N, C-alpha and C positions, 0 to 999 in steps of 0.2 A: 115436372114436379121436382126434378133434381135440384139440390142445393149445392153449395161449394163443398160440403162434407158428407152428403148422403146421396146415393144414386138410385134409391128405390123409386119405383113408380107409384102413383096414387093408388091407395088401397092395399099396398104390399106390406105396410107396417100396421100392426094391431093398435087399438086404442089403449091397450095395457102393455107397459114395457118394464121389464126387469133391467136394471142398469148396474152391472159390476164395473169396477175400474179397469180391470185387466182384460184385454182382448182374448187371451187364452181361456180365462174363466168364462167369458161369454160363449165361446165356442163349446166349452165343456157343458155349460148349462143347456145350450141348444141340443147337444147330443144326448144328454142323460136325463134331462128334466122335462123338456118339451116333447110333444108328439109330432112326428112328420115335419120337423123344422127344416126350412129352406133358407139358404143365404140370399138376401134380397138387396144387400148393399155391401160394398167392400172398398172403402176409400182410406188411404194412409194406414192400412193394417187394422182398421176398426170395422169389423164385420157386424152386420145386423141380420138376425135370423128371425123368421116368423114361423110359428107352429101353433099348437094348441096346448092348453093345460086344463085337465078335467072338462074337456069339450069346449072351452072358451078360447078364442084367438088370443095369442100372447106373443110378444116379441122380446128379444133380448139384444142389447147393444151396449158395448163398453163405452165408458166416458173418458178414459185416459185419467191422468193424475192431476188433481188440483181443481179449484173453482173455475179458473179460466177455461180449461179444456171441457169440463162438464157443461159449463154454461153454453158453449157453442152447440153441443149435441142436444141438450135438453130444449133450448130455445127453438132450434130447427124442428125437432119432433113435435113440440107443442104447437108452433106457429104454422108450419107448412104441411105437416102430415096428420093433423087431426088427433094426435095423441091426447088422451084425457088424463091418464095417470102414469107416473113413473115411480118405481120403487128402487132406490139405490140399495144394492145388496153387496156389501163389501167387508173389509176388515178394519179394525181400529186398534189403537193402544189403550189399555185400561188406565184410568186415572183413579177412580174410587177404589179403596181397599175392599169394598164389598164385591167387586167384579174380579172374576178369575179368567185366565186363559181358557178359551173354548166356550165361554158363556156367550149369550146373544144379547145385544142391546137394541132396543127399539127406540129410536131417537124422536122424542115428541117435540123437540126444539133444538136449535143449533146456535151456539155462541160463535163468534168469529173475530179474528183480528184483521179480516179483509174489509175493504170499504164497500163491499157489496151491500152491507146493511144500511148504508147512508147514501149511496150513489144516486138513487132515484128519488130520495126524499130529503132534500137539503135541510139541515138543521134538525132532522129527526132520525133516530135509529130504529129501523124496522124490527119488529118481532118476527123472527124467522121460525116458523112452526110447521109441523106436519098437518096433513089433512086429518080432520077428526074421524071421518068415516073409515079411512084407510087405517088409521091408528087403532080404532076400535076393533076392526076386523083382524088385524095382526095380533093384538093382545088376546082376543077371544081364541084364536087358533093356538097361540102359545100356551094358554092355560089349559087347553084340552088335549095336548099331545105329550107324549113321553119323549123327552129329548135324549139324543144319543150322547154317549161319553160322559154322562152325569152332569151335563151342562145345565145352567140356570138362565132364566130370561129376566132382564132388567128393563124397566121403562123409565126414561128420563132424558135430560139434555146431553148433547155431545158438543164438542168443541172442534170447529173446522179451522185449521191453521193454514195460513199461506206459506209457512216455512216448515219444511220437514225437519231440518237440523237446527231447531231453535232450542238451545240448552238453557232454559230458564226455569229453575226449580220453583221460583216464587210464583210464576204464572200457574204452574200445575197445582201448587198448594192452594192458591186462591180459587182456582176452578173447583178443586175438590171440596173446599169449604162451602161452596154454594151448590153442591150436589151434582156436579158434572161427572158423568160416568166414564167417558172415553174421548180420545182425540183421533181425528181423521182429517181429510182435506177437501171434502166435497159437499157435505150435507147442506151447509148454509147456502151455497150457490144453487143447489137444486130447489130448496125452499123459496129462495128469492125468485128464480125463474118461474116457478109455478104460480107464485103470487102475481107476478107481472103479466103472465099469460092467461090468467083466469083458469088455471088447471089445478091438479092435485098431486101431492108428492109425499113420500115417506122414505125413511132410511132405516134399514135393518142391518146390523153389523155383527160379525163374529170377532170376538176379542182374540187377536193373534199374538199379542205381547202385552207387557205391563210396565208402565213407567217406574213403578216403585218396587216391583218384584220381577226380576229378570229370569227367574227359574221357570223352565217349562215353556219358553217361547216357541211358537210354531216355526218350522222350517219353511223355506220358500215353496217347496212342494206341498206341504200341508196347507199353506195359505191358499193354494190354488184348488185343492180338492176338498177341504173340510168346511163345506158350507151347506150341508144338507138341512140342518135345523133351520138356519136363517132363510133358506130358499122356500121352504114350506110356509114359514111365517110371512115372508114377503109376498108370495103368491096369494095368500089369503087376504092380505091387505089390498092388493090390486083387485081382487074379486069382490070385496065387501060392498 
């Protein structure tokens, strides 16, 4: 069953997978959020752990940075390991002035400057969207819980950029005008992989910094540890 990037045996990875970008964050989620998590794959520093959450089998595996990296792991999980649902749980930069640092964004769709939205449908731009059932489960959970640190939850589209250091104020302004909440680098790739593999996906993000308001940005350590609100919402989406 091993693939070039995953060494787990058949049945060792759950049908429900949490997917942060950072391998350290994946290990921390396994240690603090899942019950009885065991390391089932460890290739190129990307560990995959399987345990349970609220009695349901659940795995966590990092994606690395960017659509290209995430697409490798998501495709192999969907295609070769029988994974049914993946929820990306990561961080993003805020675009909308309505969004503040430490808020949570549930991404119902993903815009992108990557050609992933046209690669498989020549002449047509794919609509890259979240699973409705997962989205509904996540939103219901968010509305029922009291979030830590005074955070708020926002539901709307995010922007997946292929370029981290793209200093284009006109792009951010245009995205803000059409209601885009935040910018990150993976959601569009995940939604595309899920569509191509007949699976389901969702993205839940913690706002770690803001493109227009640089005050109060999270430190590197805070980015690794401040994901409690998003994790509960993401897990609810997986279980919906």
